[in-house]
C-alpha positions in Angstrom: -18.3 -14.4 -8.3 -19.6 -11.2 -7.0 -18.3 -9.1 -4.9 -20.4 -10.2 -1.8 -20.3 -13.8 -2.9 -18.9 -16.2 -0.3 -18.7 -16.9 3.3 -16.1 -14.5 5.0 -15.4 -15.5 8.3 -15.3 -12.8 11.5 -13.6 -15.3 13.9 -9.8 -15.9 13.7 -10.7 -19.6 15.1 -12.9 -20.4 12.5 -10.2 -19.2 9.9 -7.7 -21.3 11.5 -9.8 -24.4 11.4 -8.9 -27.2 9.3 -12.2 -27.6 7.7 -12.4 -23.6 6.8 -8.7 -23.9 5.6 -9.9 -26.9 3.8 -12.4 -25.3 1.7 -10.6 -21.8 1.1 -7.3 -23.4 -0.1 -9.3 -25.9 -1.9 -10.2 -22.9 -4.3 -6.3 -23.0 -5.7 -5.6 -26.4 -4.6 -8.4 -28.6 -5.3 -8.5 -32.0 -3.3 -6.6 -30.2 -0.4 -7.5 -31.7 3.0 -6.1 -29.5 5.8 -5.4 -32.0 8.9 -3.3 -29.8 11.4 -2.7 -26.0 11.9 0.2 -24.6 14.1 -0.4 -20.7 15.3 2.8 -18.8 15.0 3.4 -15.0 16.0 0.8 -12.6 15.9 0.3 -8.9 15.4 -2.7 -7.2 16.1 -3.3 -3.4 15.9 -6.6 -2.5 14.1 -6.2 -5.4 11.7 -4.8 -8.9 12.9 -1.8 -10.9 11.2 -1.1 -14.2 12.3 1.7 -16.3 11.0 0.7 -20.1 10.8 1.7 -23.7 9.3 -0.1 -26.5 8.0 -0.4 -30.0 7.6 -2.3 -31.9 4.9 -3.4 -35.3 4.4 -0.8 -36.8 2.0 1.4 -33.7 2.2 1.1 -30.1 1.2 0.3 -29.6 -2.5 2.9 -28.6 -4.7 3.0 -25.1 -5.6 1.6 -24.2 -1.8 3.7 -23.3 1.0 3.3 -24.9 4.4 3.9 -21.5 6.0 1.3 -19.3 5.7 0.0 -15.7 7.1 -3.4 -14.4 7.7 -4.6 -10.8 8.0 -8.2 -10.0 8.9 -10.0 -7.9 11.6 -10.9 -9.9 13.9 -10.8 -8.2 17.5 -13.6 -6.2 19.0 -10.9 -2.8 18.1 -10.7 -4.1 14.7 -14.0 -4.9 13.6 -15.3 -1.2 13.5 -12.6 -0.6 10.9 -12.9 -3.6 8.7 -14.3 -1.6 5.7 -10.7 -0.3 5.2 -9.4 -3.6 4.5 -11.7 -4.1 1.4 -9.8 -3.0 -1.2 -7.1 -4.7 0.0 -8.6 -7.9 -0.3 -10.7 -7.6 -3.3 -7.2 -6.5 -5.1 -5.6 -9.7 -3.8 -8.9 -11.6 -5.2 -9.2 -9.5 -8.4 -6.2 -8.0 -9.6 -2.8 -8.9 -8.1 -2.4 -11.9 -10.5 -3.4 -9.6 -13.5 -0.8 -7.3 -12.6 1.8 -9.2 -12.2 3.5 -7.0 -9.7 5.7 -8.3 -7.2 3.4 -8.3 -4.0 2.6 -11.0 -1.2 1.8 -14.4 -2.7 -1.9 -14.8 -2.2 -3.4 -18.0 -1.9 -7.0 -17.0 -0.8 -8.7 -13.5 -0.6 -12.2 -13.0 0.0 -14.5 -10.0 1.0 -18.0 -9.3 1.9 -18.8 -5.8 1.0 -22.2 -5.8 2.7 -20.9 -6.3 6.1 -17.1 -5.0 5.2 -15.8 -8.8 6.5 -12.6 -9.4 4.7 -9.7 -12.3 4.9 -6.6 -12.4 2.9 -4.3 -15.6 3.4 -0.6 -15.0 1.8 2.4 -17.4 1.6 4.8 -16.3 5.0 7.4 -13.8 4.1 9.6 -14.3 6.7 9.9 -18.3 6.7 10.6 -17.5 2.7 13.6 -15.4 3.6 12.1 -12.1 3.1 12.2 -9.1 5.2 9.8 -6.1 6.4 11.2 -2.6 6.1 10.3 0.4 7.4 11.8 4.0 7.2 14.7 3.2 9.5 16.1 0.6 7.4 18.5 1.6 4.4 17.2 1.7 1.2 19.4 2.3 -1.9 18.8 4.5 -5.1 19.1 1.0 -7.1 16.3 -0.2 -4.9 14.1 2.6 -5.6 14.7 1.8 -9.2 13.3 -1.6 -8.7 10.5 -0.6 -7.0 9.7 1.8 -9.5 9.6 -0.7 -12.0 7.4 -2.4 -10.1 5.1 0.6 -9.9 5.0 1.2 -13.7 4.2 -2.5 -13.8 1.0 -1.9 -12.1 0.3 1.4 -13.8 0.8 0.1 -17.3 -1.3 -3.0 -17.0 -4.4 -1.1 -15.6 -4.1 2.3 -17.6 -7.5 4.1 -18.2 -9.0 0.1 -18.1 -12.7 0.5 -19.0 -13.4 -2.7 -17.2 -12.0 -1.0 -13.7 -13.7 2.7 -14.5 -16.6 1.6 -12.1 -15.6 -0.9 -9.6 -16.7 1.1 -6.3 -13.9 -0.4 -4.6 -11.6 1.5 -6.7 -12.6 5.1 -5.9 -10.7 7.7 -4.6 -10.2 7.9 -1.1 -8.5 11.0 -1.0 -10.6 13.4 0.4 -9.0 15.7 3.1 -10.1 15.1 6.7 -10.5 18.6 7.6 -12.1 18.1 11.4 -10.6 19.9 14.3 -9.6 16.2 15.6 -7.5 15.9 12.0 -5.9 19.0 12.7 -4.8 18.3 16.1 -3.3 15.1 14.8 -1.3 17.2 12.6 -0.3 19.8 14.8 0.7 17.5 17.6 3.2 16.0 15.1 4.5 19.5 14.0 5.0 20.9 17.7 6.2 17.8 19.2 9.8 15.7 18.7 8.0 13.7 15.9 8.0 16.7 13.3 10.9 18.6 14.6 12.6 17.9 10.7 9.5 19.1 8.9 10.9 22.4 7.2 9.6 25.7 8.7 8.2 26.8 5.4 5.8 24.0 5.0 4.8 23.7 8.6 1.4 25.2 8.1 -1.7 23.5 9.0 -4.1 25.3 7.0 -2.0 25.4 4.4 -1.5 21.7 4.1 -4.9 21.1 4.5 -6.0 23.5 2.1 -3.5 22.2 -0.5 -4.3 18.6 0.0 -8.1 19.3 -1.0 -7.3 21.2 -4.2 -4.9 18.2 -5.1 -7.9 15.7 -4.2 -10.2 17.8 -6.4 -7.7 17.4 -9.2 -7.4 14.0 -8.7 -11.0 13.4 -8.7 -11.4 15.6 -12.0 -8.5 13.8 -13.9 -9.7 11.6 -17.3 -5.7 10.3 -17.0 -5.9 7.5 -14.3 -4.6 4.4 -13.7 -4.7 1.8 -10.8 -2.2 3.3 -8.2 -1.0 1.7 -4.9 -1.9 4.8 -2.7 0.6 4.6 -0.4 3.8 3.4 -1.5 6.2 4.8 1.3 9.2 2.3 2.1 7.4 0.9 5.1 4.8 -0.6 2.4 8.2 -2.4 0.5 9.4 -5.8 2.0 12.0 -7.6 0.5 11.3 -11.2 -1.0 13.5 -14.2 -0.5 15.6 -13.3 -3.4 15.8 -9.5 -2.0 13.8 -8.2 -4.4 11.9 -4.7 -3.4 8.2 -6.2 -3.4 4.9 -3.9 -2.6 2.5 -4.5 0.2 -0.3 -3.2 2.4 -3.1 -2.4 -0.6 -5.9 -0.4 1.8 -5.3 2.8 -0.6 -5.0 1.2 -4.1 -7.4 3.4 -6.2 -8.2 5.2 -9.3 -5.5 7.9 -9.7 -2.8 9.8 -11.7 0.0 7.6 -12.0 2.3 10.5 -9.9 0.7 9.9 -6.5 2.7 6.5 -6.2 6.0 8.2 -8.0 6.4 11.3 -6.2 5.4 9.7 -2.7 7.5 6.8 -3.1 10.8 8.7 -4.3 10.5 11.2 -1.7 9.7 8.6 1.3 12.0 5.9 0.3 15.5 7.8 0.3 17.4 9.8 2.6 17.3 13.7 1.9 20.4 13.6 0.2 20.0 10.6 -2.1 16.6 11.7 -2.9 18.2 15.3 -4.2 21.0 13.6 -6.2 19.1 10.6 -7.6 15.3 12.1 -8.3 16.1 13.3 -11.9 17.4 10.0 -12.7 14.5 7.6 -11.1 11.8 9.7 -12.5 13.4 9.2 -16.0 13.8 5.5 -15.3 10.2 5.3 -14.2 9.0 7.0 -17.3 11.3 4.9 -19.4 9.6 1.8 -18.0 6.0 3.1 -18.7 7.1 3.6 -21.9 8.4 0.2 -22.4 5.1 -1.6 -21.4 3.3 0.6 -24.2 2.0 3.6 -22.2 2.6 7.1 -23.7 4.9 8.6 -21.6 4.3 12.3 -20.0 6.3 15.0 -21.1 9.1 15.9 -18.4 7.6 19.3 -17.6 4.2 17.3 -16.7 6.4 14.3 -14.6 8.0 17.2 -12.7 4.4 18.6 -11.9 3.3 15.0 -11.0 6.3 14.3 -8.7 5.4 17.7 -6.5 2.1 16.6 -6.4 3.0 12.7 -5.4 5.4 14.7 -2.4 2.5 16.5 -1.2 0.1 13.3 -1.0 2.6 11.7 1.0 3.5 14.4 3.2 -0.2 15.0 4.0 -0.6 11.1 4.8 2.0 11.3 7.3 1.1 14.5 8.7 -2.0 13.0 10.1 -0.7 9.3 11.5 -0.6 9.3 15.1 -0.6 5.4 15.5 2.8 4.3 14.2 6.1 4.1 16.0 6.7 8.1 16.7 10.6 7.0 15.2 9.2 5.9 11.9 7.1 8.8 11.5 9.7 11.4 12.3 11.9 9.9 9.8 8.9 10.0 7.1 8.0 13.7 8.1 11.3 14.7 7.7 11.9 13.3 4.3 8.6 14.2 3.1 8.3 17.4 4.5 11.7 18.3 2.8 10.3 17.2 -0.8 7.5 19.3 -0.4 9.7 22.2 0.5 12.4 21.5 -2.4 9.8 21.4 -4.7 7.3 24.0 -3.4 4.7 21.3 -3.5 2.0 23.6 -2.1 2.1 25.6 -5.6 1.7 22.6 -7.5 -1.8 22.4 -7.0 
């Protein structure tokens, strides 16, 4: 199947129709006939997420949950941004099963790279007893070790994979937003209550933008790439029904060095105190997991430099954030900004 093949609905009513769901779910469950759909809670920002239940002739097939969730860009506000969802849909379609990483259990994913339309249907985490997190939820060093193992799995399976080297949907999207509107967002975060916890020494918009531009150039020139999640902050972690950390929100999946994920994740998932106390052990844990999967581990000095750069990546992304609950943004800016300050990350590029 080519990237642009398959009909991708642009209306939510079509997606949640028994006829369309019968065809879509029939890819993995031949012979299924969806006879009824019950809509549940809806969350709509740019993307729209709807939980729903299905009924099927003869019962829901074995191996398929009757409680599902659809994600797409169905609203007038969301449609102009729908190209942002293409990498995630293609990840679920083409890579999620192959990597074996713990993530939402996809039952359908398709994208039209021409129009940008994309739809992902997964099993419902909440119905399965799972929970979504954000920066206000406690996250322990042991949980961070577990999620780093998942990142190591993703990285090891895709490490320098030649079959992924030319995939356009995995190209880097790190180019810094240098226009005045983006600088104004950073300034607004740093001068308002949201950025109150950012250390003074890293509260420099020009220096941040310049450093991130240098990091983007380093990433673009590296030959030692893998497939990274790209945005593995704690809010993109959920706990599955067994309480295990799992990854979601793959919009920034891309070819890049491993450290973008690892430095960012450690600095964002833990409190400042826990990060300072445990980050070396967590880095060793990740490197051990990478080596156990057959990848030659970076040297300790190289790994340390990478973690400094990964923290910078995360700090930049949260510095330009303006549409998330300010309380959450404040937590992440303090954690990531303090890590950048502790590690002198501006000097690491």
